[in-house]
N, C-alpha and C positions, 0 to 999 in steps of 0.2 A: 756575489759581485766583489768589487774591490773594497777592502777595509781601508779607512783613511784615518790619519791622526792630524793634530795641529801642526802646521808648518812653522818652522822657526823664522824669526825676523830676517836672519841672514839669507835663508832660502828665498824669502819673498823679494828681498833686494836683488838676489841673484837672478830672479826671473825677468829682470828688465832687459828685454832683447833689443838689439839694434835693428831698426826697420830699414830695409833696402830702399834706396831712392829717397832723397830728402826733398826733391822737388815735388810739386803737386802732381798727384796721380789721377788718371781718369777713373780708376776703380777704387772705391772707398767703402769700407765697412765701419759703421759706427753704431753705438748703442749703449745699453746699460745692463749690468749684471746684478741680480737680487735673489734673495731667498724666496723660493716659490710659495712658501706657506705664510711667512710673516711679512713679506714685501720689503724687508730690510736690505739695503744696498750692500754690496760686497766689494770693499776696496782691495786692491792688490791681487785681484784674480788674474791668472795667466790667460791671455788671449793670443792665439797664434794660428797660423795656417800649417796644418800637419805636413811633415816631410819637406819643409822649406826653412829659409832663414828669416822669415817674416813673422814678427810678433811684438806684443806690448803687454802692459798690465793696466788694469782699471785704476782710475784715480780715487781720491778719498770719497767721492760720491758714487762710485761704481760705474762711471762712464769710461768709454774708450773710443778711440779712433784708430783704425788700421788701414793703411794705404797699401793697396796691392800693386806691385810694380809692373805686371804684365798680364795679358789675358790668359784664361785657362780655367780648369776645374779645380776646386780646392775643397778640403774639409776644414771648416772653421771649428777650432777646439777652444773651449773655455773650461778651466779647471780651478777649483778652489777647495782647500782642505775641508774634508768632512762632507763633500757633496759629490753626486754623480757627475761624470764627465758630460758636458754639453757638446753635442756634435751637430753641425749643420753643413750639409753639402751645398756649395755655392758654385756658380759659374759666372765668369766675367768675359763676355765677348763683345759687349758694347759699353760705352761709358755710362756709369751709373753709380749711385750711392745706395748701398743696401743697409737698411736699419734692422738691427737685431736687439730685441729686448729679451735677454736670457733669464729665465726664472729657474734656478737650480733646485734640484731635489736632494734631500739629505740622503747620504749613502748609508745603506745597511748591508750587512753581510751575514748570511746564515751558513753555518758550517755543521752539517749533519752527516754522521756516518763516515767521518774521515779522521785520520791520525794527524794531529797538529804538531809541527816541528818549529816552534817559535823560539825556543831557548837556543841561545848562541853557543851550543856545545859542539863536540866533534862531529856528531851526525849532521848538524846544521852546516858546518863547514864543508863536509863532503857534498851535501846537497847544493851548496853554493857553487862549488867547483863544477858540478854537473850542469847547473843552470847557466853558468858563464860560457861553458862550451856550447850549449844548445842555443843560447841567446846571442852571444857575441860572435861565435864561430871559432874556428881553429886555424884560420889563415894567418900569414905574417902580419897583416894589418890588424887583425883581431887581437894578436898578441901584444900590440901596442895600445890596446884599449884598457881603461881602468874605470870601474864603477866607483865613484867617490863616496857614495852613501850606501854601501852594502848592507848596513845594519837595518835598513827599512824593508828588506826582503824577507819573507817567511815562506814556508813550504807546507804543503798538505799532500797526504796520500790517501786516496780512496781505495781501500782494500777490496771492497766489493766489486768495483768496476775496474780495478787495476790501472788507475790513472794518477799520475803525479802532477801536481799543480804548484805554481809559484805565483806570488802576488807581492806588490809593493805598496806600502802605506803612503808613500809620497812618490812623485815623479822621480825616476832614476836619473842621476846626473852622471853622464859618461864623458870621459875625456879621451878623445881619439888622437893620440900623438902622431899617428901615421898619416892621417888625412887633414889634421889641423882643425878639428871641430870639437866644440863642447856641446853635447847633446842632452836635452831634457826629454825624457821618454816617459809618457803616461802609459804605463803597462796595463792594458785591459785584460789580458789573459795570456797564460803560458801553460800549455798542457802537453804531457807526454802520454800517449796512448800505447801502453805496453802490449795489449792484446792485438791491436791493429798495426803495431810496429811503425808508428810515425809520431812526430811532434809538430806542434804549431804554436806560434805566438802572434799576438796582434796588439797594436797600440798606436800611439800618436807621438812621433818625435818632432822636435823643433831644433834647428841647428844654429849655432853661433860660432863665428870665426874665432879661432884662438889667435892671440897676439904672438908675433914672433919677428925676428929680424930677417934679413935677406936670405940667409942660408936655410933656416927651417922652412920658410915660405916657399922657396924654390923646390924643396923636397915635397912639401904638401901638394903643390901644383902638379908635380910629376905623378905622385901617388894617386891623386884624384882622377887623373886621366886613365891610369891603369885600372883603378877600381870601376870606373864607368864603362870603359870599352869591354864588351863581352858580357856585361851585366844583364839582368832581366829587363831593366829600364831601357838599356841600349837596344836590346833585341826587339822589344815591342815598338820602340821608336823607328827602328829600321823597317820592321814589318809594316807599320803604318804608311811609310813612304815607298813601300815596295822596293827596298834596297838591300834585302838580306844578302844576296850573293855579292853585291858590290862591297858591302860592309864586312864580309868574311864569314857569313853563316852558311852552314849546310844543314838541312833539315831532312830527317828520315822518319818513317812511321813504323811502329812496332805493334804487335798484337800478342796477347796472352791467350794461349790455347792449351787447356788441360794442364795447367801448372807450368807450362814452358813458354818462354818469350821468344818470338820470332821477329827479327829485324829485317825490313825490306832494305836491301843494299842500295836501291835506286834513290837518287836525290829527289826530294819532294818539292813541287812548286806550292809553297804554303799559301801564297797570296790568293790562290783560287778559293780558299776557304774563308777569306775575309769578306764581310758583308757590312753594309751601312749600320751605324750604331743608333742609339736612341736619341742622339743629338746630332747637329750638323757638324760637330767637331770630334766625333768619336767613331770608332769602327769596332766590329765584333769578329772574333776568330771563332768559328763554329767547326768543331771537329770531334771525332771519336777516337778511341784507342789511345796510343801513347806516342808522343812526339819526342824524338831525339834531336838535340841541337848541338852541333859541333862548331866551335868558334876557332877559325883557322889562323887568325892574325896574331895570336898570342899563345905561346906554349906555357905549360905548367913548369915553373922553375923546380929544379931537382930538390931544393931545400924545403919545399913546401910539404913534402911527404903526404900528399893528398891522393887517396884512392878514388878514381872516377869510374869504378867498375862494380859498384855495390849491387847493381841490378843483374849481374851475370851476363850481360850482353858484351861480346868481345870488343875491346878497344885497342886500336893500334896507335903506337907512338905516345907522345905526351901532350896531345891536343886537348883543349878544354871541351869536355863533353858533358852535357846535362840532359835530363829528360823531365817532362812534365805531363800531367794528365788531369782531366776534370774529375772532381769528386762526384759521387753518385747523385743523380738528380740534376746535375748542372749540364748545360748544353753549350755555353760559350764563355769567352773572356772578352770584356769590353775595355777599350783602352783609347788613349789620345796620342797625339803626335809626339809629346815629350816622354812617352812611355808610361804615363800615369794609368794605372789599372783601377777600374771602378770596383771590381769585386775580387780582391786578392785572396779571400778565404775560400773561393770556389775551386781552386786548383792547388795541386801540390807539385813542388819541384824536388829533384834529387840529383845525385852525383855532384858535379862541380858547383852548380848553383845552390845545392843543399849545404855545401861547406861555407859559401859566402853568406854570412848572416849580418847582424847589425854592425859588426866591425868593418864591413865592406860597403855598406849602403851609402849612397849619395843623396843629397836633397834633390827634389825634382826641379828646382830652379837653378841647378848647376848648369853652367854654360861650357860646353865642350869646345875648345878652340879648334881642335882638329876637324870636327864636323863642320864648324862654322866657316872654316876657310876653304871648304871644298867647293 
């Protein structure tokens, strides 16, 4: 699991997030954070809704109040140095006050049979560059991202299983100058599976608006729309509303047969595979094989230098093409109207979406003015 160290006072102060909506909210989360063994309360613990701009910290008695600005499904995250991350899935579709008394468990980490690269030498620096490419991405927006506390990242390599792992002893602090966000990211896992030839990372980001005058803010607003349109979140939001074609998406199905991939050239009506979800506010995409998604309303700029043909399936022109498939044993992807996916580790994306990583991700409470004005 994740090894943790004591947070500095500066970082604790830095964790004071701005909560959206100063007026009274219908949806409130309040509670207390304490040590699960001793019962001692934990002041200045970070409390936030993952993938949003909503968060706060506990007071000197370990108490907190979090006001949720709009209905939806959220992951409530509580993080304190030296303790495991507390995670609670919440749903707000009717006015309510949710009480959460979080008893945190001490974090321990066992490292057996792995090579540790904790010393900040040349090897560590090379590993760091590989990590940033895999975590932030390689897009133009990713190039404007900077991890402000790189020194908290360490690396491990399991020689027996041929797996590379990165972890952070504190939440990563990322400044995205392209989109205008400062992000605190609780990294739960980052793995590169060399034998299987894929990588994955998972964790819990919280977003805070950067301050800027009129000129950079105008740039950020433009870039945010570019980042959102054609993204995974935008795709699933469009699918939920049965508006894929209207929003510029073309979907095709492919199959792997005896080591070769065959793409059906016909456009697929993907909505026929959408079923009711586990809640009244979610839907499920149930499918087999591989789905190719082409976004036609935005071309890949020449300066990006992105290859969207890593799968070997022919690609015409410079349209944004991605593909995704379910991992073994998984049968569906469940999602909500805003594009929020319940089970993001159950499927893998590649090609264009594979290039767009943390440097291009938007909070789920982002309001797209173009869609809102339709």
